[in-house]
ZADREN-390817 format. One record per residue (C-alpha): x, y, z; residue number from 1. Coordinates in pm, 1 decimal. Example, Ala and Ser with C-alpha at 12.3 -4.5 7.8 and 13.67 -1.06 7.14 Angstrom:
# ZADREN-390817
<r u="1230.0" v="-450.0" w="780.0" resi="1"/>
<r u="1367.0" v="-106.0" w="714.0" resi="2"/>
//
This chain:
# ZADREN-390817
<r u="-2162.0" v="-3656.1" w="2351.4" resi="1"/>
<r u="-2116.4" v="-3352.5" w="2130.9" resi="2"/>
<r u="-2172.7" v="-3381.3" w="1759.0" resi="3"/>
<r u="-1893.9" v="-3283.1" w="1517.7" resi="4"/>
<r u="-1910.0" v="-2927.1" w="1385.0" resi="5"/>
<r u="-2085.4" v="-2874.7" w="1055.3" resi="6"/>
<r u="-1860.9" v="-2823.0" w="752.6" resi="7"/>
<r u="-1793.9" v="-2458.7" w="672.8" resi="8"/>
<r u="-1979.0" v="-2304.8" w="379.6" resi="9"/>
<r u="-1786.2" v="-2132.7" w="100.1" resi="10"/>
<r u="-1897.7" v="-1926.3" w="-197.4" resi="11"/>
<r u="-1719.8" v="-1980.5" w="-529.0" resi="12"/>
<r u="-1799.8" v="-1751.8" w="-820.7" resi="13"/>
<r u="-1774.1" v="-1946.0" w="-1144.8" resi="14"/>
<r u="-1729.6" v="-1811.4" w="-1496.0" resi="15"/>
<r u="-1658.1" v="-2165.4" w="-1611.8" resi="16"/>
<r u="-1966.0" v="-2375.8" w="-1679.8" resi="17"/>
<r u="-2029.6" v="-2652.0" w="-1425.7" resi="18"/>
<r u="-2301.4" v="-2911.6" w="-1456.8" resi="19"/>
<r u="-2592.3" v="-2934.7" w="-1217.7" resi="20"/>
<r u="-2454.0" v="-3261.2" w="-1076.7" resi="21"/>
<r u="-2114.7" v="-3099.0" w="-1012.6" resi="22"/>
<r u="-2277.6" v="-2812.1" w="-826.0" resi="23"/>
<r u="-2484.3" v="-3054.7" w="-622.0" resi="24"/>
<r u="-2175.4" v="-3260.2" w="-534.7" resi="25"/>
<r u="-1980.7" v="-2953.1" w="-425.2" resi="26"/>
<r u="-2271.6" v="-2836.9" w="-209.5" resi="27"/>
<r u="-2254.6" v="-3152.2" w="6.7" resi="28"/>
<r u="-1878.1" v="-3201.0" w="17.5" resi="29"/>
<r u="-1756.1" v="-3330.5" w="353.8" resi="30"/>
<r u="-1452.3" v="-3102.0" w="330.2" resi="31"/>
<r u="-1670.3" v="-2793.5" w="309.9" resi="32"/>
<r u="-2002.7" v="-2693.0" w="162.3" resi="33"/>
<r u="-1925.6" v="-2508.0" w="-161.2" resi="34"/>
<r u="-2199.2" v="-2290.1" w="-305.6" resi="35"/>
<r u="-2145.6" v="-2207.4" w="-674.0" resi="36"/>
<r u="-2252.7" v="-1864.8" w="-794.7" resi="37"/>
<r u="-2255.9" v="-1889.0" w="-1173.9" resi="38"/>
<r u="-2193.4" v="-1576.1" w="-1380.6" resi="39"/>
<r u="-2223.1" v="-1540.3" w="-1756.1" resi="40"/>
<r u="-1978.1" v="-1251.9" w="-1803.6" resi="41"/>
<r u="-1675.2" v="-1091.0" w="-1640.1" resi="42"/>
<r u="-1864.1" v="-761.8" w="-1613.9" resi="43"/>
<r u="-2090.7" v="-912.7" w="-1348.8" resi="44"/>
<r u="-1794.9" v="-937.5" w="-1107.6" resi="45"/>
<r u="-1840.0" v="-570.8" w="-1019.1" resi="46"/>
<r u="-2163.5" v="-662.1" w="-839.9" resi="47"/>
<r u="-2010.2" v="-935.3" w="-624.4" resi="48"/>
<r u="-1815.4" v="-720.1" w="-377.8" resi="49"/>
<r u="-1624.9" v="-916.5" w="-116.2" resi="50"/>
<r u="-1873.6" v="-1199.9" w="-70.5" resi="51"/>
<r u="-1679.7" v="-1469.0" w="-261.5" resi="52"/>
<r u="-1411.2" v="-1703.4" w="-130.7" resi="53"/>
<r u="-1286.6" v="-1813.0" w="-472.9" resi="54"/>
<r u="-1320.7" v="-1738.3" w="-842.3" resi="55"/>
<r u="-1317.3" v="-2010.2" w="-1110.4" resi="56"/>
<r u="-1261.2" v="-1875.8" w="-1460.7" resi="57"/>
<r u="-1114.5" v="-1953.1" w="-1801.8" resi="58"/>
<r u="-769.3" v="-1834.4" w="-1901.4" resi="59"/>
<r u="-904.2" v="-1595.6" w="-2165.1" resi="60"/>
<r u="-1111.2" v="-1424.4" w="-1894.5" resi="61"/>
<r u="-824.1" v="-1367.1" w="-1650.1" resi="62"/>
<r u="-698.6" v="-1030.8" w="-1775.5" resi="63"/>
<r u="-1047.0" v="-877.8" w="-1782.6" resi="64"/>
<r u="-1125.9" v="-1025.7" w="-1441.6" resi="65"/>
<r u="-816.8" v="-866.8" w="-1288.7" resi="66"/>
<r u="-919.7" v="-533.0" w="-1435.6" resi="67"/>
<r u="-1271.4" v="-562.4" w="-1296.7" resi="68"/>
<r u="-1156.7" v="-716.0" w="-971.3" resi="69"/>
<r u="-791.8" v="-630.5" w="-883.8" resi="70"/>
<r u="-581.8" v="-915.1" w="-747.4" resi="71"/>
<r u="-520.4" v="-730.2" w="-421.1" resi="72"/>
<r u="-895.0" v="-736.3" w="-350.3" resi="73"/>
<r u="-985.5" v="-1060.5" w="-529.5" resi="74"/>
<r u="-1056.4" v="-1395.5" w="-363.6" resi="75"/>
<r u="-864.8" v="-1714.6" w="-440.2" resi="76"/>
<r u="-844.9" v="-1759.6" w="-817.0" resi="77"/>
<r u="-848.0" v="-2087.8" w="-1007.2" resi="78"/>
<r u="-786.0" v="-2076.2" w="-1381.8" resi="79"/>
<r u="-916.5" v="-2337.8" w="-1623.3" resi="80"/>
<r u="-669.9" v="-2384.2" w="-1908.9" resi="81"/>
<r u="-575.2" v="-2665.0" w="-2145.2" resi="82"/>
<r u="-201.0" v="-2729.0" w="-2181.0" resi="83"/>
<r u="-72.3" v="-2396.5" w="-2045.2" resi="84"/>
<r u="301.3" v="-2336.3" w="-2073.5" resi="85"/>
<r u="527.2" v="-2309.7" w="-1770.9" resi="86"/>
<r u="576.5" v="-1939.0" w="-1847.5" resi="87"/>
<r u="200.6" v="-1882.5" w="-1846.7" resi="88"/>
<r u="155.6" v="-2058.6" w="-1514.2" resi="89"/>
<r u="438.9" v="-1856.7" w="-1361.2" resi="90"/>
<r u="288.4" v="-1531.5" w="-1484.4" resi="91"/>
<r u="-57.1" v="-1621.4" w="-1355.4" resi="92"/>
<r u="89.4" v="-1713.4" w="-1018.8" resi="93"/>
<r u="253.7" v="-1372.9" w="-1001.9" resi="94"/>
<r u="-85.5" v="-1220.2" w="-1074.0" resi="95"/>
<r u="-231.7" v="-1397.5" w="-769.9" resi="96"/>
<r u="-369.3" v="-1721.3" w="-918.4" resi="97"/>
<r u="-369.7" v="-2005.9" w="-665.4" resi="98"/>
<r u="-428.7" v="-2303.3" w="-897.3" resi="99"/>
<r u="-449.2" v="-2399.0" w="-1265.0" resi="100"/>
<r u="-679.7" v="-2680.0" w="-1374.9" resi="101"/>
<r u="-772.6" v="-2842.9" w="-1701.9" resi="102"/>
<r u="-1134.0" v="-2870.3" w="-1811.9" resi="103"/>
<r u="-1122.4" v="-3245.0" w="-1741.8" resi="104"/>
<r u="-1001.5" v="-3185.4" w="-1385.4" resi="105"/>
<r u="-1307.6" v="-2969.8" w="-1325.9" resi="106"/>
<r u="-1526.5" v="-3274.0" w="-1383.7" resi="107"/>
<r u="-1341.7" v="-3500.9" w="-1138.7" resi="108"/>
<r u="-1424.9" v="-3572.9" w="-777.6" resi="109"/>
<r u="-1119.0" v="-3385.8" w="-650.1" resi="110"/>
<r u="-1253.0" v="-3044.7" w="-756.4" resi="111"/>
<r u="-1379.1" v="-2960.2" w="-407.7" resi="112"/>
<r u="-1039.6" v="-3038.1" w="-259.8" resi="113"/>
<r u="-864.0" v="-2820.1" w="-521.1" resi="114"/>
<r u="-1100.1" v="-2532.2" w="-451.5" resi="115"/>
<r u="-1063.8" v="-2549.8" w="-76.0" resi="116"/>
<r u="-685.2" v="-2582.8" w="-100.6" resi="117"/>
<r u="-675.6" v="-2270.5" w="-318.0" resi="118"/>
<r u="-893.3" v="-2082.8" w="-69.2" resi="119"/>
<r u="-663.4" v="-2183.3" w="216.0" resi="120"/>
<r u="-348.8" v="-2084.1" w="21.4" resi="121"/>
<r u="-504.5" v="-1747.3" w="-53.4" resi="122"/>
<r u="-594.8" v="-1696.4" w="313.2" resi="123"/>
<r u="-241.7" v="-1777.1" w="426.9" resi="124"/>
<r u="-96.6" v="-1553.1" w="156.7" resi="125"/>
<r u="-314.2" v="-1264.0" w="271.9" resi="126"/>
<r u="-213.9" v="-1317.6" w="634.5" resi="127"/>
<r u="154.0" v="-1334.7" w="539.2" resi="128"/>
<r u="120.7" v="-1019.0" w="333.0" resi="129"/>
<r u="-47.4" v="-835.5" w="620.3" resi="130"/>
<r u="219.1" v="-959.4" w="860.2" resi="131"/>
<r u="495.0" v="-850.7" w="624.7" resi="132"/>
<r u="348.9" v="-502.8" w="603.5" resi="133"/>
<r u="349.0" v="-477.9" w="981.4" resi="134"/>
<r u="692.2" v="-633.5" w="1022.3" resi="135"/>
<r u="877.9" v="-457.6" w="745.7" resi="136"/>
<r u="677.8" v="-135.2" w="768.8" resi="137"/>
<r u="616.5" v="-42.0" w="407.3" resi="138"/>
<r u="305.9" v="161.1" w="333.8" resi="139"/>
<r u="109.4" v="8.0" w="45.7" resi="140"/>
<r u="-57.3" v="334.5" w="-55.1" resi="141"/>
<r u="260.6" v="535.7" w="-98.8" resi="142"/>
<r u="531.8" v="271.6" w="-131.9" resi="143"/>
<r u="726.4" v="458.4" w="136.2" resi="144"/>
<r u="875.1" v="315.2" w="456.4" resi="145"/>
<r u="670.8" v="355.7" w="772.9" resi="146"/>
<r u="780.7" v="513.5" w="1098.1" resi="147"/>
<r u="932.9" v="190.4" w="1232.0" resi="148"/>
<r u="1168.7" v="153.5" w="938.1" resi="149"/>
<r u="1259.4" v="522.2" w="953.3" resi="150"/>
<r u="1342.8" v="496.1" w="1324.8" resi="151"/>
<r u="1564.6" v="194.0" w="1269.2" resi="152"/>
<r u="1753.7" v="371.9" w="992.5" resi="153"/>
<r u="1803.2" v="684.7" w="1202.6" resi="154"/>
<r u="1923.3" v="481.1" w="1499.5" resi="155"/>
<r u="2180.8" v="304.8" w="1284.1" resi="156"/>
<r u="2311.5" v="634.6" w="1146.0" resi="157"/>
<r u="2335.1" v="785.8" w="1492.5" resi="158"/>
<r u="2523.1" v="484.8" w="1625.2" resi="159"/>
<r u="2778.4" v="522.8" w="1347.0" resi="160"/>
<r u="2817.8" v="893.3" w="1424.1" resi="161"/>
<r u="2826.9" v="868.6" w="1801.2" resi="162"/>
<r u="3195.9" v="958.9" w="1830.4" resi="163"/>
<r u="3205.2" v="1218.1" w="1555.4" resi="164"/>
<r u="2856.2" v="1363.4" w="1502.9" resi="165"/>
<r u="2794.8" v="1520.6" w="1162.1" resi="166"/>
<r u="2491.9" v="1729.2" w="1063.8" resi="167"/>
<r u="2170.5" v="1541.0" w="996.5" resi="168"/>
<r u="1810.4" v="1660.5" w="996.6" resi="169"/>
<r u="1460.2" v="1519.9" w="1009.6" resi="170"/>
<r u="1182.8" v="1713.8" w="835.8" resi="171"/>
<r u="815.9" v="1639.3" w="907.1" resi="172"/>
<r u="546.1" v="1773.0" w="675.9" resi="173"/>
<r u="186.1" v="1771.0" w="793.5" resi="174"/>
<r u="-49.7" v="1780.9" w="495.6" resi="175"/>
<r u="-399.4" v="1928.9" w="507.3" resi="176"/>
<r u="-650.2" v="1859.1" w="231.3" resi="177"/>
<r u="-662.7" v="1479.0" w="238.1" resi="178"/>
<r u="-980.3" v="1472.1" w="449.8" resi="179"/>
<r u="-1152.2" v="1714.0" w="212.0" resi="180"/>
<r u="-1065.2" v="1497.1" w="-88.3" resi="181"/>
<r u="-1189.3" v="1187.2" w="93.7" resi="182"/>
<r u="-1520.0" v="1355.7" w="179.3" resi="183"/>
<r u="-1572.6" v="1484.0" w="-174.4" resi="184"/>
<r u="-1443.6" v="1200.5" w="-395.3" resi="185"/>
<r u="-1401.0" v="903.7" w="-163.5" resi="186"/>
<r u="-1120.5" v="698.2" w="-11.3" resi="187"/>
<r u="-962.5" v="599.9" w="-345.1" resi="188"/>
<r u="-914.4" v="964.4" w="-438.6" resi="189"/>
<r u="-756.8" v="1035.9" w="-99.3" resi="190"/>
<r u="-519.6" v="742.6" w="-149.7" resi="191"/>
<r u="-430.3" v="876.8" w="-494.0" resi="192"/>
<r u="-354.7" v="1220.7" w="-350.0" resi="193"/>
<r u="-139.2" v="1065.3" w="-79.2" resi="194"/>
<r u="59.2" v="877.3" w="-346.8" resi="195"/>
<r u="105.0" v="1194.3" w="-550.6" resi="196"/>
<r u="233.4" v="1382.1" w="-245.9" resi="197"/>
<r u="479.0" v="1098.0" w="-181.7" resi="198"/>
<r u="603.5" v="1106.2" w="-541.3" resi="199"/>
<r u="652.2" v="1482.1" w="-532.4" resi="200"/>
<r u="843.9" v="1470.3" w="-205.3" resi="201"/>
<r u="1058.8" v="1183.8" w="-330.1" resi="202"/>
<r u="1138.6" v="1378.4" w="-647.7" resi="203"/>
<r u="1245.8" v="1679.9" w="-443.4" resi="204"/>
<r u="1532.9" v="1514.8" w="-257.7" resi="205"/>
<r u="1841.2" v="1307.3" w="-331.3" resi="206"/>
<r u="1836.7" v="930.4" w="-370.3" resi="207"/>
<r u="2034.2" v="905.1" w="-44.9" resi="208"/>
<r u="1765.4" v="1090.6" w="151.4" resi="209"/>
<r u="1483.6" v="887.5" w="307.4" resi="210"/>
<r u="1118.7" v="985.9" w="256.3" resi="211"/>
<r u="883.0" v="804.3" w="494.5" resi="212"/>
<r u="509.7" v="796.0" w="566.2" resi="213"/>
<r u="415.0" v="861.0" w="929.2" resi="214"/>
<r u="43.7" v="790.1" w="892.8" resi="215"/>
<r u="-273.9" v="962.1" w="770.5" resi="216"/>
<r u="-147.9" v="1312.0" w="690.5" resi="217"/>
<r u="221.1" v="1322.6" w="784.2" resi="218"/>
<r u="538.3" v="1256.1" w="588.0" resi="219"/>
<r u="900.3" v="1279.2" w="692.2" resi="220"/>
<r u="1227.1" v="1337.8" w="509.4" resi="221"/>
<r u="1557.0" v="1231.0" w="661.8" resi="222"/>
<r u="1855.8" v="1427.1" w="532.2" resi="223"/>
<r u="2135.7" v="1193.1" w="629.1" resi="224"/>
<r u="2421.5" v="1408.7" w="501.6" resi="225"/>
<r u="2444.7" v="1788.4" w="496.2" resi="226"/>
<r u="2722.3" v="2039.4" w="456.1" resi="227"/>
<r u="2563.2" v="2267.3" w="717.4" resi="228"/>
<r u="2248.5" v="2275.8" w="933.7" resi="229"/>
<r u="2106.6" v="2551.4" w="711.8" resi="230"/>
<r u="2075.6" v="2296.7" w="429.4" resi="231"/>
<r u="1770.3" v="2147.8" w="601.9" resi="232"/>
<r u="1589.7" v="2483.5" w="590.3" resi="233"/>
<r u="1669.4" v="2520.1" w="221.9" resi="234"/>
<r u="1545.8" v="2169.2" w="141.2" resi="235"/>
<r u="1231.6" v="2237.1" w="345.9" resi="236"/>
<r u="1167.1" v="2551.4" w="142.7" resi="237"/>
<r u="1203.8" v="2354.3" w="-177.9" resi="238"/>
<r u="960.3" v="2083.2" w="-66.1" resi="239"/>
<r u="701.9" v="2332.4" w="58.0" resi="240"/>
<r u="722.6" v="2521.9" w="-269.2" resi="241"/>
<r u="671.2" v="2198.6" w="-459.4" resi="242"/>
<r u="354.3" v="2125.6" w="-263.8" resi="243"/>
<r u="205.8" v="2460.2" w="-365.5" resi="244"/>
<r u="149.0" v="2329.3" w="-718.1" resi="245"/>
<r u="-203.7" v="2178.2" w="-734.0" resi="246"/>
<r u="-246.8" v="1804.1" w="-781.8" resi="247"/>
<r u="-475.0" v="1650.6" w="-1043.6" resi="248"/>
<r u="-735.9" v="1431.8" w="-870.3" resi="249"/>
<r u="-1046.5" v="1295.2" w="-1043.1" resi="250"/>
<r u="-989.5" v="1537.9" w="-1327.8" resi="251"/>
<r u="-977.8" v="1843.1" w="-1103.9" resi="252"/>
<r u="-696.5" v="2055.0" w="-961.7" resi="253"/>
<r u="-663.5" v="2000.8" w="-586.5" resi="254"/>
<r u="-449.0" v="2221.1" w="-363.7" resi="255"/>
<r u="-308.7" v="2112.8" w="-29.3" resi="256"/>
<r u="-158.4" v="2312.6" w="254.8" resi="257"/>
<r u="130.5" v="2198.3" w="468.4" resi="258"/>
<r u="315.6" v="2269.9" w="789.9" resi="259"/>
<r u="684.1" v="2191.7" w="825.5" resi="260"/>
<r u="881.9" v="2097.0" w="1133.7" resi="261"/>
<r u="1260.7" v="2057.4" w="1132.2" resi="262"/>
<r u="1470.9" v="1876.6" w="1393.6" resi="263"/>
<r u="1849.9" v="1899.3" w="1372.8" resi="264"/>
<r u="2100.7" v="1636.8" w="1485.0" resi="265"/>
<r u="2271.4" v="1661.1" w="1726.1" resi="266"/>
<r u="2136.1" v="1999.3" w="1842.6" resi="267"/>
<r u="1772.2" v="1889.6" w="1889.7" resi="268"/>
<r u="1841.7" v="1537.6" w="2011.8" resi="269"/>
<r u="2087.9" v="1253.3" w="2006.1" resi="270"/>
<r u="1825.5" v="976.9" w="1974.5" resi="271"/>
<r u="1588.3" v="895.4" w="1690.4" resi="272"/>
<r u="1275.9" v="926.1" w="1905.4" resi="273"/>
<r u="1381.5" v="1267.6" w="2032.9" resi="274"/>
<r u="1432.6" v="1399.0" w="1680.2" resi="275"/>
<r u="1099.4" v="1262.3" w="1563.3" resi="276"/>
<r u="911.3" v="1410.3" w="1859.2" resi="277"/>
<r u="1075.7" v="1747.3" w="1801.5" resi="278"/>
<r u="993.0" v="1757.6" w="1429.4" resi="279"/>
<r u="636.1" v="1628.5" w="1474.4" resi="280"/>
<r u="573.8" v="1873.5" w="1756.6" resi="281"/>
<r u="686.5" v="2167.2" w="1546.2" resi="282"/>
<r u="481.9" v="2059.2" w="1244.7" resi="283"/>
<r u="174.3" v="2007.7" w="1463.9" resi="284"/>
<r u="208.1" v="2340.5" w="1642.2" resi="285"/>
<r u="234.1" v="2542.9" w="1324.0" resi="286"/>
<r u="-73.6" v="2627.4" w="1117.9" resi="287"/>
<r u="-63.0" v="2469.7" w="774.3" resi="288"/>
<r u="8.3" v="2720.0" w="501.9" resi="289"/>
<r u="-38.0" v="2732.2" w="129.1" resi="290"/>
<r u="290.2" v="2914.7" w="99.0" resi="291"/>
<r u="627.1" v="2808.9" w="239.3" resi="292"/>
<r u="600.4" v="2837.6" w="616.2" resi="293"/>
<r u="826.7" v="2697.5" w="883.5" resi="294"/>
<r u="753.6" v="2565.4" w="1230.7" resi="295"/>
<r u="1108.6" v="2636.4" w="1337.2" resi="296"/>
<r u="1314.6" v="2906.6" w="1497.4" resi="297"/>
<r u="1458.0" v="2997.6" w="1156.9" resi="298"/>
<r u="1290.7" v="3134.0" w="845.5" resi="299"/>
<r u="1401.0" v="3015.7" w="505.8" resi="300"/>
<r u="1599.6" v="3232.4" w="273.2" resi="301"/>
<r u="1580.2" v="3228.2" w="-103.0" resi="302"/>
<r u="1882.1" v="3007.3" w="-161.3" resi="303"/>
<r u="1867.0" v="2699.2" w="-380.0" resi="304"/>
<r u="1833.9" v="2375.7" w="-187.8" resi="305"/>
<r u="2161.5" v="2201.6" w="-116.0" resi="306"/>
<r u="2046.1" v="1877.0" w="-272.4" resi="307"/>
<r u="1917.4" v="2009.7" w="-602.6" resi="308"/>
<r u="2188.6" v="1824.8" w="-790.4" resi="309"/>
//
């Protein structure tokens, strides 16, 4: 006869004082063995890393804790507060807090259950968030739609224009310089540069145009309405020129180079996948340049972009 599995062990970082008897009780809980790691200040959170399953802290410590340990990377959070208002609880929940307890509730036998419930809610929330990112295809670094969302949007536009096609273009920009920034300043700096590139591209087109992130070093811009196919070349010139201006990363000016591929609808394809493959192929084949360069059969003129308004 097999014996029942041993209760799982959890680590809870506590900035709220717990008695020795409380710690001992939590350590032998039948629901799960809870090890309490007591800290005396919020500043010590920086040394914890990702080893904790939950964080127990006082309400006055919450803001500093979120600064030292952002909610996106933090474990389950339980806040100890006496008589908080409904507005406070709502705000804390929006910040990622899983439970709010009074000081008296921290001394009761149900503390282990509250902690483990908060840990489980946090786990499910993280899984749901990860699933939402995959399902709805929004890149967290840039805030831009991913390839899946872009493809769906293009397919819908093409279906509407099947009988009477009107000009549309997909631009793909391949950015070089992200790997260098990552190697020199780390992943956070590379993420920051990627966000800045996204913001600059978004600022260079109309609200009706779609800027998407294709992964790692590639962005796309869907020009859903154009007066003429040449508009795409003009917009491409504008975006490439905008990328020539150095970005400020970690206090230093950082330059990137880019290659541009342009696919025209319906000339280069009548399906979303065909347009994307065409634009990506052109951007990949062309060497990235620090000046406006085109991986296309046409070279840009000096005209103002059609969507400057």
